[in-house]
VEXLO-774339 format. One record per residue (C-alpha): residue in one letter; residue number from 1; x, y, z. Coordinates in steps of 0.2 Angstrom, whole numbers. Layout:
# residues N
 guvo kemi     x     y     z
    A  NUM     X     Y     Z
...
END
This chain:
# residues 794
 guvo kemi     x     y     z
    M    1   412   258  -749
    L    2   415   261  -768
    K    3   399   254  -773
    N    4   389   266  -761
    K    5   400   282  -762
    T    6   387   294  -755
    F    7   383   284  -740
    S    8   402   280  -737
    I    9   406   298  -738
    I   10   392   304  -726
    N   11   397   290  -714
    L   12   416   295  -714
    V   13   413   314  -714
    G   14   401   312  -699
    L   15   411   300  -689
    S   16   428   309  -692
    V   17   421   327  -689
    G   18   413   320  -673
    I   19   429   312  -667
    A   20   439   327  -670
    A   21   427   338  -661
    F   22   426   326  -647
    L   23   445   326  -645
    L   24   446   345  -646
    I   25   434   348  -632
    I   26   440   333  -621
    N   27   458   339  -624
    Y   28   454   357  -618
    L   29   445   349  -603
    R   30   461   339  -599
    F   31   471   355  -599
    E   32   458   364  -587
    Y   33   458   349  -575
    S   34   477   348  -576
    Y   35   479   364  -565
    D   36   492   361  -551
    D   37   496   343  -556
    M   38   514   347  -556
    H   39   515   346  -537
    K   40   520   329  -531
    N   41   511   331  -514
    G   42   496   339  -522
    D   43   483   327  -514
    R   44   490   333  -497
    I   45   490   351  -501
    F   46   475   362  -495
    R   47   471   380  -495
    V   48   462   387  -480
    P   49   449   400  -485
    M   50   436   407  -474
    I   51   417   411  -473
    V   52   411   425  -462
    A   53   392   424  -458
    E   54   383   439  -450
    K   55   368   438  -438
    D   56   356   441  -452
    G   57   363   426  -461
    K   58   372   435  -475
    Q   59   388   426  -479
    Q   60   405   433  -486
    T   61   418   421  -493
    F   62   436   425  -494
    A   63   450   415  -503
    F   64   462   423  -490
    T   65   462   423  -471
    Y   66   472   430  -456
    P   67   491   430  -454
    A   68   490   422  -437
    L   69   481   407  -444
    A   70   496   397  -451
    P   71   507   397  -436
    A   72   492   393  -425
    M   73   488   378  -436
    K   74   506   372  -435
    K   75   506   373  -416
    D   76   488   366  -413
    F   77   486   353  -427
    P   78   497   338  -426
    E   79   490   333  -443
    V   80   498   349  -452
    E   81   516   345  -458
    K   82   519   362  -466
    A   83   510   379  -467
    A   84   514   394  -478
    R   85   507   411  -480
    F   86   507   421  -497
    R   87   505   440  -495
    R   88   503   448  -513
    R   89   511   465  -516
    G   90   514   476  -531
    G   91   523   491  -537
    V   92   539   496  -545
    V   93   555   486  -545
    S   94   571   493  -550
    N   95   588   487  -556
    G   96   599   502  -558
    D   97   590   514  -570
    Q   98   578   500  -575
    R   99   561   502  -568
    I  100   547   489  -570
    I  101   529   488  -564
    E  102   526   472  -555
    N  103   507   473  -552
    G  104   502   458  -541
    G  105   518   448  -546
    I  106   527   450  -529
    F  107   523   439  -515
    F  108   530   438  -497
    V  109   530   419  -493
    D  110   535   408  -479
    R  111   550   396  -481
    D  112   538   381  -479
    M  113   531   386  -497
    F  114   546   377  -505
    D  115   542   361  -495
    I  116   524   361  -499
    F  117   525   365  -518
    S  118   536   357  -531
    F  119   542   372  -540
    T  120   559   368  -548
    F  121   575   378  -544
    K  122   586   381  -560
    L  123   598   391  -549
    G  124   600   390  -531
    D  125   594   377  -518
    S  126   577   377  -509
    K  127   586   371  -493
    N  128   597   387  -493
    V  129   584   401  -497
    F  130   577   414  -485
    K  131   591   413  -473
    E  132   593   432  -474
    L  133   578   444  -472
    N  134   581   452  -488
    D  135   583   436  -499
    A  136   573   435  -515
    I  137   568   421  -527
    I  138   564   425  -545
    T  139   558   415  -560
    E  140   568   412  -576
    E  141   558   425  -586
    T  142   560   438  -572
    A  143   579   435  -572
    I  144   580   438  -591
    K  145   569   454  -589
    Y  146   580   462  -576
    F  147   598   454  -579
    G  148   597   448  -597
    K  149   609   433  -599
    N  150   620   438  -584
    D  151   620   427  -569
    P  152   607   435  -557
    L  153   613   426  -541
    G  154   619   439  -529
    K  155   612   453  -539
    S  156   601   467  -531
    L  157   583   472  -534
    K  158   576   487  -526
    Y  159   557   487  -520
    A  160   548   499  -509
    N  161   565   507  -504
    E  162   573   490  -499
    D  163   587   481  -508
    Y  164   583   462  -510
    I  165   597   450  -515
    V  166   593   436  -528
    K  167   597   420  -520
    G  168   588   408  -532
    V  169   580   406  -549
    L  170   565   395  -552
    E  171   560   387  -568
    D  172   546   397  -576
    I  173   529   394  -568
    P  174   519   381  -578
    V  175   504   389  -587
    N  176   492   377  -578
    S  177   497   383  -560
    H  178   484   394  -551
    I  179   499   402  -541
    R  180   508   414  -552
    F  181   522   425  -547
    N  182   538   434  -553
    I  183   547   438  -537
    L  184   546   429  -520
    L  185   552   438  -504
    N  186   555   432  -487
    Y  187   539   433  -476
    D  188   550   436  -460
    K  189   555   453  -468
    Y  190   536   457  -470
    I  191   534   453  -452
    Q  192   548   465  -448
    L  193   540   479  -460
    T  194   523   477  -451
    D  195   530   477  -433
    G  196   524   459  -431
    S  197   506   462  -435
    A  198   509   451  -451
    N  199   512   436  -439
    T  200   499   439  -425
    S  201   484   448  -432
    W  202   467   439  -431
    G  203   458   454  -440
    W  204   469   458  -455
    S  205   463   447  -469
    D  206   474   448  -484
    F  207   484   432  -483
    Y  208   483   416  -493
    T  209   486   401  -482
    Y  210   491   384  -488
    V  211   494   368  -477
    L  212   502   351  -481
    L  213   494   338  -471
    K  214   504   323  -465
    P  215   502   307  -475
    G  216   486   297  -471
    T  217   477   312  -463
    S  218   459   314  -468
    P  219   455   333  -471
    K  220   438   330  -462
    T  221   448   326  -446
    V  222   456   343  -447
    E  223   440   352  -452
    A  224   431   344  -437
    K  225   443   353  -425
    F  226   440   370  -433
    P  227   425   375  -423
    A  228   435   373  -406
    F  229   450   381  -414
    T  230   440   396  -420
    E  231   432   398  -403
    Q  232   449   398  -394
    Y  233   456   412  -405
    M  234   441   422  -411
    G  235   427   417  -399
    A  236   427   434  -389
    D  237   427   444  -405
    M  238   413   434  -413
    R  239   402   436  -398
    K  240   406   454  -397
    S  241   404   459  -415
    G  242   390   446  -419
    F  243   397   436  -433
    V  244   402   417  -435
    Q  245   419   413  -442
    T  246   421   397  -452
    F  247   438   390  -459
    V  248   437   376  -472
    L  249   450   365  -481
    Q  250   450   367  -500
    P  251   459   354  -510
    L  252   472   361  -521
    K  253   464   352  -536
    D  254   448   361  -533
    I  255   454   379  -533
    H  256   455   382  -552
    T  257   438   374  -557
    R  258   427   374  -541
    S  259   432   389  -531
    A  260   419   402  -528
    Y  261   428   413  -516
    D  262   431   432  -517
    Y  263   448   439  -519
    E  264   455   424  -529
    M  265   473   424  -534
    A  266   469   423  -553
    G  267   455   421  -565
    N  268   448   404  -562
    G  269   440   391  -573
    E  270   421   389  -572
    L  271   415   371  -568
    G  272   398   374  -575
    Y  273   405   379  -592
    L  274   417   364  -592
    K  275   403   352  -588
    Y  276   392   358  -602
    L  277   406   357  -614
    A  278   409   339  -608
    F  279   391   335  -612
    A  280   392   344  -629
    A  281   407   333  -633
    L  282   398   317  -628
    F  283   382   322  -638
    I  284   393   326  -654
    L  285   401   308  -653
    I  286   384   300  -650
    I  287   376   309  -664
    A  288   390   303  -676
    W  289   388   285  -670
    I  290   369   286  -672
    N  291   371   292  -690
    Y  292   382   277  -694
    I  293   369   265  -686
    N  294   354   273  -695
    L  295   362   273  -712
    S  296   369   256  -710
    T  297   352   248  -704
    A  298   343   258  -718
    R  299   354   251  -731
    S  300   352   233  -724
    I  301   337   231  -736
    D  302   349   233  -751
    R  303   360   219  -745
    A  304   345   207  -741
    K  305   348   196  -757
    E  306   367   195  -754
    I  307   363   189  -736
    G  308   350   176  -743
    V  309   362   169  -755
    R  310   376   168  -743
    K  311   365   159  -730
    V  312   359   147  -744
    A  313   377   143  -748
    G  314   380   138  -730
    A  315   386   154  -721
    G  316   381   154  -703
    Q  317   375   169  -693
    F  318   391   171  -683
    Q  319   401   171  -700
    L  320   389   185  -706
    I  321   390   195  -690
    R  322   409   194  -690
    Q  323   410   200  -709
    F  324   398   215  -706
    L  325   407   219  -689
    A  326   424   219  -698
    E  327   417   231  -711
    S  328   410   242  -698
    L  329   427   242  -688
    F  330   436   245  -704
    L  331   426   261  -708
    N  332   426   267  -690
    L  333   445   265  -689
    L  334   447   274  -705
    A  335   436   288  -697
    I  336   447   288  -682
    M  337   463   291  -692
    I  338   454   305  -702
    G  339   448   312  -686
    L  340   465   312  -678
    I  341   472   322  -693
    L  342   457   334  -692
    F  343   461   336  -674
    Y  344   479   341  -676
    L  345   475   352  -691
    A  346   461   361  -681
    L  347   472   363  -665
    P  348   480   380  -670
    L  349   463   387  -674
    F  350   455   380  -658
    S  351   469   387  -647
    E  352   466   404  -654
    L  353   447   402  -650
    V  354   450   397  -632
    Q  355   465   409  -630
    K  356   477   396  -624
    D  357   495   393  -630
    M  358   495   379  -642
    V  359   510   370  -634
    S  360   499   369  -618
    L  361   485   360  -628
    Q  362   497   347  -635
    T  363   499   331  -626
    T  364   507   314  -629
    S  365   502   307  -612
    W  366   495   289  -613
    R  367   483   294  -599
    F  368   474   305  -612
    W  369   476   295  -628
    L  370   473   277  -621
    P  371   456   281  -614
    A  372   451   292  -629
    L  373   456   277  -641
    G  374   447   265  -630
    I  375   431   276  -631
    F  376   432   276  -650
    I  377   435   257  -652
    F  378   421   253  -640
    G  379   410   265  -649
    A  380   415   257  -666
    F  381   410   240  -659
    L  382   394   247  -652
    A  383   389   256  -668
    G  384   394   241  -679
    F  385   386   227  -668
    Y  386   368   232  -671
    P  387   368   234  -690
    A  388   378   218  -691
    F  389   366   209  -680
    V  390   351   215  -691
    L  391   359   210  -707
    A  392   364   193  -701
    S  393   347   190  -694
    F  394   338   191  -711
    Q  395   329   175  -716
    P  396   335   168  -733
    I  397   318   164  -739
    D  398   311   182  -736
    A  399   327   190  -742
    I  400   328   180  -759
    K  401   310   181  -764
    S  402   300   197  -767
    S  403   305   211  -755
    I  404   287   213  -750
    G  405   289   199  -737
    F  406   305   206  -731
    K  407   298   224  -729
    S  408   285   217  -717
    N  409   298   213  -705
    Q  410   306   230  -704
    G  411   294   239  -693
    G  412   305   236  -678
    K  413   321   243  -687
    T  414   311   258  -693
    L  415   305   262  -676
    L  416   323   261  -670
    R  417   329   272  -683
    K  418   316   285  -679
    S  419   320   284  -661
    L  420   338   287  -664
    V  421   334   302  -676
    V  422   323   309  -661
    F  423   337   307  -649
    Q  424   349   316  -661
    F  425   338   331  -662
    V  426   334   330  -644
    A  427   353   332  -641
    A  428   354   346  -655
    I  429   340   356  -647
    I  430   347   355  -630
    L  431   364   362  -637
    I  432   355   375  -647
    A  433   344   381  -632
    G  434   359   381  -620
    A  435   370   391  -633
    F  436   356   403  -636
    G  437   351   405  -618
    F  438   369   409  -613
    Y  439   371   421  -627
    R  440   356   430  -621
    Q  441   363   431  -603
    L  442   380   437  -610
    R  443   371   450  -620
    Y  444   361   456  -605
    M  445   376   457  -594
    Q  446   386   467  -607
    H  447   372   479  -611
    R  448   363   482  -595
    D  449   363   499  -587
    L  450   377   498  -574
    G  451   372   513  -564
    V  452   390   520  -567
    D  453   398   529  -582
    I  454   413   519  -588
    N  455   414   526  -606
    Q  456   428   537  -612
    T  457   438   534  -596
    L  458   457   533  -596
    V  459   463   526  -579
    I  460   481   529  -574
    N  461   489   517  -561
    Q  462   500   526  -548
    T  463   513   512  -545
    S  464   525   520  -533
    N  465   521   523  -514
    L  466   518   542  -512
    D  467   521   552  -496
    S  468   515   569  -490
    S  469   530   577  -500
    Q  470   522   572  -516
    I  471   506   581  -513
    P  472   511   596  -523
    A  473   515   585  -538
    Y  474   498   577  -536
    A  475   489   593  -536
    G  476   500   600  -551
    F  477   496   584  -561
    I  478   477   586  -558
    Q  479   477   604  -563
    D  480   487   601  -579
    M  481   474   587  -584
    K  482   460   599  -581
    Q  483   467   612  -592
    Y  484   468   600  -607
    A  485   453   604  -618
    A  486   449   585  -622
    I  487   448   580  -603
    N  488   431   584  -596
    S  489   435   579  -578
    V  490   448   571  -567
    T  491   446   560  -551
    A  492   456   549  -540
    S  493   452   534  -530
    T  494   458   518  -522
    S  495   448   507  -534
    V  496   439   509  -550
    P  497   424   499  -557
    G  498   428   483  -566
    A  499   436   473  -551
    E  500   433   470  -533
    V  501   435   485  -521
    G  502   452   483  -515
    G  503   449   484  -496
    S  504   436   479  -483
    S  505   432   482  -465
    S  506   420   478  -451
    F  507   408   492  -445
    T  508   396   493  -431
    L  509   382   506  -429
    K  510   384   517  -414
    N  511   377   508  -398
    S  512   377   492  -407
    T  513   389   477  -406
    V  514   383   468  -422
    S  515   397   469  -434
    K  516   394   471  -453
    R  517   408   469  -466
    C  518   408   482  -480
    R  519   420   486  -494
    V  520   429   502  -491
    L  521   432   514  -506
    G  522   443   529  -504
    I  523   438   543  -516
    D  524   440   562  -519
    K  525   426   575  -521
    E  526   425   573  -540
    F  527   422   554  -540
    L  528   403   554  -539
    P  529   400   567  -553
    A  530   414   561  -564
    Y  531   407   543  -564
    G  532   389   548  -565
    L  533   384   541  -549
    S  534   368   546  -541
    L  535   363   550  -523
    A  536   347   542  -516
    G  537   348   555  -503
    G  538   360   566  -493
    R  539   375   575  -501
    N  540   392   572  -508
    F  541   408   577  -500
    T  542   411   596  -501
    N  543   423   605  -489
    E  544   428   589  -479
    T  545   446   584  -477
    P  546   453   567  -475
    I  547   454   559  -458
    Q  548   468   566  -448
    D  549   463   562  -430
    T  550   453   546  -425
    A  551   445   555  -411
    V  552   436   567  -423
    I  553   420   561  -432
    V  554   422   561  -451
    N  555   409   560  -464
    V  556   407   545  -475
    L  557   395   539  -489
    V  558   387   522  -490
    N  559   378   513  -504
    E  560   360   507  -503
    T  561   366   489  -500
    A  562   377   495  -485
    A  563   362   504  -478
    R  564   351   488  -479
    I  565   364   477  -471
    F  566   365   489  -456
    G  567   346   485  -454
    F  568   338   500  -462
    I  569   323   494  -473
    Q  570   323   512  -481
    P  571   341   516  -485
    L  572   339   534  -482
    D  573   335   531  -464
    I  574   354   528  -461
    L  575   358   547  -464
    S  576   366   555  -449
    Q  577   369   539  -441
    E  578   386   535  -434
    V  579   396   519  -438
    S  580   413   513  -431
    D  581   427   502  -438
    G  582   434   500  -421
    Q  583   447   514  -423
    A  584   436   529  -427
    Y  585   418   535  -429
    Y  586   410   540  -445
    K  587   394   550  -449
    V  588   384   545  -464
    I  589   380   560  -474
    G  590   374   552  -491
    V  591   367   537  -498
    V  592   374   532  -516
    K  593   362   522  -527
    D  594   368   505  -530
    F  595   379   502  -545
    H  596   388   488  -553
    Q  597   406   488  -547
    E  598   409   471  -554
    S  599   402   459  -567
    L  600   383   456  -566
    E  601   387   438  -560
    Y  602   389   446  -543
    A  603   376   454  -531
    F  604   379   472  -525
    D  605   392   473  -512
    P  606   390   485  -497
    I  607   402   499  -499
    V  608   407   513  -487
    F  609   415   528  -497
    Y  610   428   539  -487
    L  611   437   554  -492
    G  612   455   547  -496
    Q  613   472   554  -493
    E  614   481   559  -509
    S  615   495   547  -505
    D  616   483   533  -504
    F  617   475   535  -521
    G  618   481   522  -534
    N  619   470   527  -548
    F  620   468   543  -558
    S  621   452   542  -569
    L  622   452   555  -584
    K  623   435   557  -593
    F  624   438   563  -610
    T  625   431   567  -627
    T  626   443   568  -642
    T  627   446   562  -660
    D  628   465   563  -657
    L  629   468   549  -645
    P  630   486   547  -648
    G  631   488   566  -645
    L  632   479   564  -628
    M  633   489   549  -623
    A  634   506   558  -627
    Y  635   501   573  -617
    V  636   495   563  -602
    K  637   511   552  -602
    Q  638   522   567  -604
    K  639   514   576  -589
    W  640   514   560  -579
    S  641   533   557  -581
    S  642   537   575  -577
    Y  643   527   574  -560
    F  644   530   556  -555
    P  645   547   551  -563
    Q  646   548   537  -550
    S  647   532   529  -556
    P  648   532   521  -574
    F  649   517   526  -584
    S  650   503   513  -584
    S  651   486   515  -590
    F  652   470   506  -597
    F  653   453   511  -604
    L  654   440   507  -591
    D  655   427   500  -603
    E  656   439   488  -609
    R  657   444   483  -592
    F  658   426   481  -587
    S  659   422   470  -602
    A  660   437   459  -598
    Q  661   427   452  -583
    Y  662   416   443  -596
    N  663   431   435  -606
    N  664   428   418  -599
    A  665   409   419  -603
    Q  666   413   426  -620
    L  667   425   412  -624
    F  668   413   399  -618
    A  669   399   406  -628
    S  670   410   406  -644
    V  671   416   388  -641
    L  672   398   382  -637
    W  673   392   390  -653
    V  674   405   382  -664
    F  675   402   365  -657
    T  676   384   366  -657
    G  677   385   370  -676
    I  678   396   355  -678
    A  679   383   344  -669
    L  680   370   351  -680
    L  681   380   348  -696
    I  682   383   330  -691
    A  683   365   327  -687
    C  684   360   335  -704
    L  685   372   324  -713
    G  686   363   309  -706
    L  687   347   316  -710
    L  688   353   319  -728
    G  689   359   301  -730
    L  690   342   295  -723
    S  691   332   306  -735
    I  692   343   301  -750
    F  693   339   283  -746
    T  694   321   285  -742
    I  695   318   295  -758
    A  696   328   282  -768
    K  697   316   268  -761
    R  698   301   278  -765
    K  699   305   284  -782
    K  700   292   274  -791
    E  701   279   279  -779
    I  702   283   297  -782
    S  703   283   294  -801
    I  704   266   286  -800
    R  705   259   301  -789
    K  706   266   313  -802
    V  707   258   304  -816
    L  708   241   305  -807
    G  709   243   324  -805
    A  710   253   327  -789
    N  711   263   343  -789
    V  712   280   346  -782
    F  713   274   354  -766
    Q  714   263   339  -763
    I  715   277   327  -765
    T  716   289   338  -755
    S  717   276   339  -741
    M  718   273   320  -741
    I  719   292   317  -739
    T  720   296   330  -726
    R  721   280   326  -716
    D  722   287   311  -707
    Y  723   303   320  -703
    L  724   294   335  -696
    K  725   284   324  -684
    L  726   301   317  -677
    I  727   307   335  -675
    W  728   292   340  -666
    L  729   293   325  -654
    A  730   311   329  -651
    G  731   306   347  -647
    I  732   293   341  -634
    I  733   306   330  -626
    A  734   321   342  -627
    L  735   313   359  -622
    P  736   308   355  -604
    I  737   325   347  -601
    S  738   333   363  -609
    F  739   323   374  -598
    I  740   327   366  -582
    L  741   346   365  -587
    V  742   347   383  -593
    N  743   336   390  -579
    N  744   347   382  -566
    W  745   362   388  -574
    I  746   358   406  -576
    K  747   352   407  -558
    K  748   370   407  -552
    Y  749   371   425  -559
    A  750   365   438  -547
    F  751   357   447  -562
    H  752   350   437  -575
    I  753   337   436  -589
    D  754   320   428  -588
    L  755   317   413  -600
    G  756   302   419  -610
    W  757   293   412  -625
    W  758   308   415  -636
    F  759   317   401  -627
    F  760   304   388  -633
    I  761   301   395  -650
    I  762   319   400  -657
    P  763   328   384  -654
    L  764   314   373  -661
    A  765   312   385  -676
    L  766   330   384  -680
    I  767   331   365  -679
    V  768   316   364  -690
    L  769   323   376  -703
    V  770   340   368  -704
    A  771   333   350  -704
    L  772   319   353  -717
    T  773   331   363  -728
    T  774   342   347  -728
    V  775   327   336  -733
    M  776   319   347  -744
    V  777   333   349  -756
    Q  778   332   330  -760
    S  779   313   331  -759
    I  780   311   345  -772
    K  781   324   336  -783
    A  782   313   320  -783
    G  783   298   330  -786
    L  784   305   338  -802
    A  785   312   321  -808
    N  786   305   314  -825
    P  787   293   300  -819
    I  788   296   291  -836
    K  789   313   286  -831
    N  790   307   277  -815
    L  791   292   269  -823
    R  792   300   263  -839
    S  793   303   245  -833
    E  794   285   243  -826
END
């Protein structure tokens, strides 16, 4: 190592950086795949999502289902040991004068929840909870938020005009749990509040359902019974409305990484991203090992005489293999130790890059470290075995005499080195193509015209339930907002762009029994012009009033996709048609052009727009133009607090909320670029080492060529030509593979880029530029060297 410092450093840096990068990625994957590991019965826990298929074959998927499902499964399926429903709620929770918004942090849950999941009680006992209707369970963090250091047991929390008594405190929910909550309330109370419909309805689909199967039960056995079960409870409705209902069992461990259902509880991981990162980690490690093999076999010529002398002196082939393998293992173990140090030093930066708490990315589990170390040691043997075998196989007579005979036997080794270099650059090109293709898709999604204006929009959440007595305050707030010079328009709605429309319902055309499920969005008359939405035909709401009497036909708008799913090839043909949701009839007076309500990952949803009641609106959207944003915010907050003192001020800027949908994609793109760069760096380190070695061996040839008149450009071209051929060969192999991988990948997005000529040119051009720059530095240096120094001994 000391005699060949350059090669030793290149080998150590390449291996240690590769090992550190591999550990960072694999450790991140470990965390992502560890979701819900804390539940001791995790292998028996399943969620029951549903799929609704209409007559035209269109499918809609839902992570939640009907409230009647859980009790029916407990009654009809002997394989089901426990079943629990989760009904998510939000709003203001108060403790005395303290008022806190709990958006989505409140769940009404069945008592069985505590037998299914392994959430740990810090105070209280799972056996004694929910004995009273108004019992509440909170987390440690929530207890501190409302009660400080005081004992929370027996204390009261007020929510939706009901007082709930804290009967238990859970340890804080682990960060790798897909179920996250602050407050749990008794589901029996929710049944009471809904007059029993939260227990018996087969049409109200807002309930997450989990079951615990009995030990030894196959989930396929349960799923095989679902068709008959569904027919028993929903057969008449399915035939009447023309849809097919399917229930499935989704393993608990699949929810975070594999779920593709609408209305998920929280942001999920993306299996495609994780798989690609796993390949990147493997490629980086293989590239680092290939570097070691290439440099070791290239240097074998320098040790030929040493081996020849050892063999003449009596050394056997096994002794030589043992010696060289020991050298290899020593260098690899040193690289592993340096790689571990780099891993720990880089972990804080990496945790910021992937936006995870560093504590959650730290692990001492032998289940992680033992396999990782096993991979490294196995790789060290593998990477060291071939160079050791090559070195030990030299014939002493060829090795000791002139190197000409020795060189004649090196064709196979040279071919192997070239093959490994090609593999390195195949891997690098695939990573670059993937990173660049995904970057282009992300840019496309972030900059495509959404069909809706989300800029300069402040959205205020209405967090307390309003009633008809609040209508004057509602009107007064709207009027004050309109009078402020910086505010251009004000509109209210039940949902805003940037997330799923909060409700859905099934509709049928008049004189038809075929049901079509659509999202339903409550708006006011200002919504369309405020958001810059265009009408394909018909008109907007004008003098209409919200529905008061279900016997009276009221007007609605639909988007183009909704018109098409109702069977109208030309969307405008739906104008003046009547639709029903089973409770009232609605007349379509306008067709709204499709716009992106959500990320471009999703297709356009069918939406029915209705004129909402003031008390139903949860969002006030203020369109503004100002250079004094603090002044605007202060004014809005002051007016809000004066009109709605019972509703704490909560707001966000719509463009930021919409962009947040791409956080996972942006994070993945950043991680992929970083590790693609590392893979390229390691590959170039190996190329640098090979070029240094090659030039050193050809220095006399280069000197003779210079004496005979060759210029620097000719010498540089001669040296780089061979490497350029290898890169072109790598491109020919890698680009078709990259095209198939990336094309299949981006097709999962409803709106995606086309992979044009740039996909084949840019990754290859980049790899050629980086690789040739690496080689040319040494080539130019050799071309400028004084030939006298190299020929002096001839």
